[in-house]
VOGU-3710 file (C-alpha; in Angstrom, 3 decimals, decimal comma):
1> mpmqkpskew> -10,271/-17,174/14,732  -11,698/-14,882/12,005  -11,693/-11,159/12,713  -14,985/-9,630/13,715  -16,102/-6,901/11,353  -15,956/-3,423/12,901  -19,181/-1,547/13,575  -20,795/-0,168/10,401  -21,171/3,196/12,158  -17,372/3,513/12,014
11> lggdelhpkl> -17,170/2,986/8,243  -17,494/5,730/5,613  -16,849/9,448/5,922  -13,958/11,574/4,723  -11,527/10,279/7,355  -11,310/7,048/9,306  -13,494/7,182/12,401  -11,496/7,537/15,664  -12,998/4,286/16,963  -12,011/2,529/13,741
21> lqwiahknlw> -8,442/3,741/14,227  -8,577/2,344/17,769  -9,884/-0,957/16,374  -7,010/-1,134/13,858  -4,469/-0,456/16,610  -6,118/-2,986/18,958  -5,947/-5,649/16,239  -2,318/-4,605/15,651  -2,983/-4,351/11,914  -0,496/-1,530/11,361
31> nlwvpteygg> 2,129/-4,094/12,360  0,795/-6,922/10,201  4,245/-7,686/8,751  6,389/-6,505/11,669  8,384/-9,180/13,572  7,051/-10,281/16,960  10,181/-8,989/18,687  8,958/-5,499/17,764  5,400/-6,210/18,879  4,138/-7,121/15,417
41> lqsslsdgle> 1,942/-9,938/14,127  4,733/-11,304/11,907  2,132/-12,583/9,456  3,016/-14,985/6,689  2,523/-13,665/3,176  -0,550/-15,824/2,482  -2,240/-15,073/5,812  -1,521/-11,360/5,508  -2,986/-11,199/2,001  -6,174/-12,857/3,251
51> ilrtlakweg> -6,491/-10,247/5,999  -6,008/-7,380/3,527  -8,525/-8,853/1,084  -11,101/-9,192/3,862  -10,596/-5,613/5,060  -10,993/-4,269/1,511  -14,158/-6,323/1,093  -15,574/-4,827/4,288  -14,750/-1,249/3,269  -12,431/0,169/0,640
61> slgwtvtlcs> -10,746/2,924/2,645  -10,174/0,592/5,596  -8,480/-2,020/3,437  -6,440/0,452/1,407  -5,172/2,406/4,427  -4,164/-0,676/6,398  -2,513/-2,175/3,319  -0,358/0,817/2,486  0,499/1,780/6,059  1,302/-1,771/7,173
71> ganyfvgnle> 3,240/-2,005/3,907  5,262/1,014/4,983  5,835/-0,511/8,442  7,322/-3,424/6,465  10,366/-1,152/6,067  11,307/-2,098/9,629  13,331/-4,800/7,908  15,304/-2,173/5,962  16,251/-0,122/9,010  19,471/-0,666/10,917
81> kekadeiflg> 18,766/-2,425/14,217  19,474/0,585/16,409  16,969/2,737/14,497  14,397/-0,059/14,325  14,724/-0,568/18,096  14,345/3,149/18,726  11,141/3,440/16,682  9,376/0,129/17,268  10,307/-0,428/20,906  9,460/3,130/21,851
91> splpvfggsg> 6,171/4,971/22,099  3,726/5,696/20,528  2,846/2,774/18,268  4,542/3,597/14,945  2,421/4,067/11,845  4,463/4,586/8,680  3,236/5,911/5,368  4,526/7,986/2,542  5,090/8,490/-1,141  6,840/6,477/-3,813
101> aiggtaerwe> 7,385/9,613/-5,887  10,691/11,468/-6,059  9,463/14,841/-4,905  12,530/16,528/-3,518  16,193/16,436/-2,585  18,436/15,296/0,227  21,619/17,355/0,576  24,466/15,603/2,377  25,166/17,562/5,558  27,369/16,814/8,597
111> ggylisgiwk> 26,729/13,103/9,013  23,179/13,290/7,715  21,008/15,037/5,158  18,922/18,183/4,713  15,653/17,251/3,035  13,322/19,560/1,133  10,477/19,065/-1,319  6,839/18,140/-1,909  5,661/14,535/-2,212  2,368/13,191/-3,601
121> yatgapylth> 0,569/11,270/-2,074  0,728/9,695/1,435  -2,083/7,303/2,271  -3,362/7,861/5,804  -1,438/11,125/6,205  -3,364/12,350/9,303  -2,878/8,992/11,059  0,868/8,631/10,565  3,657/8,929/13,125  6,378/8,754/10,438
131> ftlnakilen> 6,578/9,653/6,748  8,699/7,800/4,196  9,931/9,374/0,968  12,391/9,076/-1,908  14,764/11,938/-2,691  17,555/12,793/-5,109  20,926/12,999/-3,342  22,877/16,256/-3,577  26,394/17,110/-2,469  27,668/20,688/-2,469
141> gkelrtedgq> 24,551/21,659/-4,379  25,174/19,180/-7,183  23,058/16,139/-7,988  24,882/12,828/-7,578  24,474/10,192/-10,262  24,961/6,452/-10,548  27,475/4,819/-12,867  24,866/4,613/-15,636  24,019/8,311/-15,345  20,771/8,004/-13,393
151> skiqsfilkk> 19,924/10,261/-10,456  21,082/8,743/-7,188  17,995/8,061/-5,072  17,672/7,104/-1,420  14,706/6,533/0,845  14,208/8,291/4,181  11,953/8,186/7,183  10,933/11,406/8,984  8,894/12,035/12,104  5,479/13,598/11,509
161> eqveiikdwn> 6,696/16,782/13,229  9,167/17,234/10,373  6,543/17,374/7,624  3,648/19,625/6,689  0,533/17,888/5,365  -1,044/19,458/2,269  -4,748/18,601/2,316  -5,291/17,985/-1,389  -6,987/14,552/-1,450  -10,261/15,311/-3,246
171> tmglratath> -11,149/12,154/-5,135  -14,465/10,452/-5,869  -13,497/7,336/-3,908  -11,283/6,059/-1,067  -12,034/9,346/0,643  -11,245/8,181/4,167  -7,735/7,110/3,198  -6,927/10,846/3,455  -4,112/10,367/0,953  -2,804/13,905/1,172
181> sfqvhsqyve> 0,491/15,254/-0,124  3,168/16,552/2,219  5,984/19,069/2,231  9,374/19,112/3,942  11,265/22,362/4,593  15,054/21,861/5,053  14,707/19,179/7,717  17,838/17,506/9,026  17,809/13,701/9,272  20,512/11,385/10,559
191> rsqsfvynkv> 22,124/8,865/8,244  20,278/6,081/10,121  16,990/7,570/8,895  17,986/6,606/5,373  17,374/3,151/3,939  17,553/1,194/0,696  14,731/-1,116/-0,415  16,894/-4,102/-1,285  19,165/-3,875/1,757  17,712/-5,868/4,641
201> yhpnpifkip> 18,919/-6,038/8,253  16,327/-8,403/9,749  16,445/-12,202/9,216  12,653/-12,733/9,020  11,992/-14,559/5,703  9,229/-12,072/4,749  11,922/-9,451/4,108  13,490/-11,643/1,428  10,570/-10,740/-0,835  11,510/-7,980/-3,304
211> fsvfadltlw> 9,481/-4,928/-2,408  8,004/-4,590/-5,906  6,545/-8,110/-5,551  5,280/-7,356/-2,049  3,572/-4,194/-3,346  2,012/-6,015/-6,316  0,510/-8,755/-4,176  -0,765/-6,592/-1,318  -2,475/-4,155/-3,689  -3,844/-7,025/-5,773
221> anylglaehf> -5,510/-8,366/-2,616  -7,315/-5,024/-2,270  -8,711/-5,087/-5,794  -9,980/-8,597/-5,153  -11,711/-7,524/-1,937  -13,300/-4,467/-3,555  -14,487/-6,497/-6,555  -15,944/-9,200/-4,272  -17,887/-6,530/-2,393  -19,158/-5,100/-5,689
231> leeahiilgs> -20,255/-8,585/-6,803  -22,205/-9,154/-3,577  -24,069/-5,859/-3,859  -24,716/-6,344/-7,582  -26,241/-9,738/-6,808  -28,611/-8,118/-4,316  -29,701/-5,563/-6,924  -29,868/-7,777/-10,011  -30,870/-11,078/-8,478  -29,943/-13,011/-11,610
241> leqlkllkat> -26,641/-14,836/-11,356  -26,461/-15,092/-15,160  -25,531/-11,426/-15,435  -22,784/-11,846/-12,851  -20,985/-14,784/-14,456  -18,177/-12,777/-16,036  -17,203/-10,946/-12,849  -17,525/-14,084/-10,758  -15,314/-16,095/-13,136  -12,759/-13,266/-13,309
251> ltkaykdmrs> -12,635/-13,073/-9,529  -12,229/-16,831/-9,171  -9,247/-16,853/-11,536  -7,691/-13,768/-9,960  -7,921/-15,243/-6,466  -6,455/-18,558/-7,634  -3,560/-16,776/-9,365  -2,783/-14,549/-6,379  -2,796/-17,448/-3,938  -0,668/-19,574/-6,259
261> dadtieswig> 1,963/-16,845/-6,549  1,929/-16,235/-2,790  2,408/-19,966/-2,117  5,259/-20,149/-4,621  7,036/-17,175/-3,074  6,632/-18,550/0,437  8,118/-21,837/-0,709  11,070/-20,092/-2,334  11,902/-17,836/0,585  11,431/-20,758/2,979
271> ndtnisesyi> 14,070/-22,663/1,012  16,251/-19,554/0,794  15,824/-19,471/-2,991  16,202/-16,117/-4,734  13,189/-14,860/-6,652  14,232/-14,420/-10,255  13,797/-11,201/-12,232  11,693/-13,091/-14,766  9,292/-14,261/-12,060  9,092/-10,759/-10,581
281> teihrkatys> 8,098/-9,510/-14,049  5,615/-12,355/-14,469  3,856/-11,578/-11,184  3,526/-7,916/-12,130  2,193/-8,804/-15,581  -0,319/-11,259/-14,138  -1,520/-8,852/-11,444  -1,832/-5,987/-13,937  -3,918/-8,020/-16,382  -6,009/-9,354/-13,518
291> vqnlteaiir> -6,894/-5,839/-12,342  -7,661/-4,796/-15,928  -9,978/-7,794/-16,346  -11,768/-7,037/-13,077  -12,159/-3,432/-14,211  -13,725/-4,460/-17,524  -16,092/-6,930/-15,834  -17,303/-4,272/-13,384  -17,794/-1,733/-16,184  -19,953/-4,249/-18,081
301> lypllgirga> -22,140/-4,723/-15,013  -22,494/-1,073/-14,086  -25,121/-0,062/-16,730  -27,385/-2,868/-15,489  -27,611/-1,435/-11,967  -30,034/1,349/-12,826  -30,254/4,530/-10,813  -28,954/2,755/-7,723  -25,535/2,494/-9,304  -25,514/6,267/-9,810
311> sehhkinkif> -27,077/7,198/-6,463  -24,603/9,072/-4,290  -25,518/7,334/-1,043  -26,066/3,791/-2,323  -23,510/1,249/-1,144  -22,696/-0,035/-4,626  -22,010/3,492/-5,867  -19,410/3,927/-3,136  -17,772/0,576/-3,907  -17,651/1,481/-7,607
321> kdfftatqhh> -15,954/4,803/-6,861  -13,528/3,208/-4,407  -12,513/0,564/-6,932  -11,938/3,003/-9,767  -10,033/5,404/-7,562  -7,819/2,468/-6,547  -7,133/1,652/-10,213  -5,325/4,977/-10,537  -2,444/3,809/-8,356  0,692/4,085/-10,482
331> ifspmgrrgs> 1,675/0,431/-10,086  -1,374/-0,824/-12,002  -2,061/2,207/-14,154  -2,064/1,715/-17,977  1,476/3,128/-18,028  2,539/0,614/-15,366  6,117/1,109/-14,282  7,276/2,170/-17,731  9,577/5,137/-17,614  9,933/5,107/-13,839
341> ikvfkp> 12,849/4,113/-11,676  12,749/0,724/-10,019  11,786/2,093/-6,627  8,248/1,638/-5,325  6,501/2,337/-2,042  3,009/2,644/-0,689
//
């Protein structure tokens, strides 16, 4: 049964409405990818992408926040069973979120780590119960390095009480995602609060998907939803379908490509086939070009919208700003992943 759209009175604003947060929790959307044994929906990749696309089409901040926070809850598969049980079988309902940046250090200390630093940015910061982060590993004050000379990086999960939110999210769009930065001051974490992206402890097939692929596809679904919403509103304003052909055709191809890749991946993981590095690269290339093409099609349409497109309180103005704020995510930025380590998170 299709989800019923939440009340329009709950959408918009600089933070998600309390009743919208209740609606998300009631629909169990934070746990979209979490196994049923932990109270999650255990969605398939294709079904989950459809849900995320629909949410983004309804409202940009709703879709983006659920995507990145449910994407962080996906790390349940990377946690050792004892820690996963503790968090997901306890109370309250866990909501993960965090930063993919390397904003600080983790000093090895008596069976755990002391973590300090500042991380930008954590989608849904005020709504989170736990924060995830990447940190350089230190021992006796010295930075540890891998065999090829790179900084040794690990990921960690901290309780919200261990972080300080820095309210610095002041963008033109996706305002209600409240994607603030956060700071950690010499907080001790146990070794079990550390995890590695490609080390999985849960047998659910969804966790066989490399996280970079998972991130590409879930964000791609958001751009599709936002662009679909823009197309609908542009049609209302312009009337003529002739002017909308480019965006419509670009959306049709993008949707077909995303679904095709999702189906292929589901087939591979269902047959216990490893996803090749070349296909991982191909998905990222395809998604990146798709977002760039959607961006260009929307830019071509924008001058035709008249003053409504520039009016602060018009719906299409908000969608435009949400979409172009979303395009600044580092995964699909013009620089892509060039020059960064191969570690990505919501």
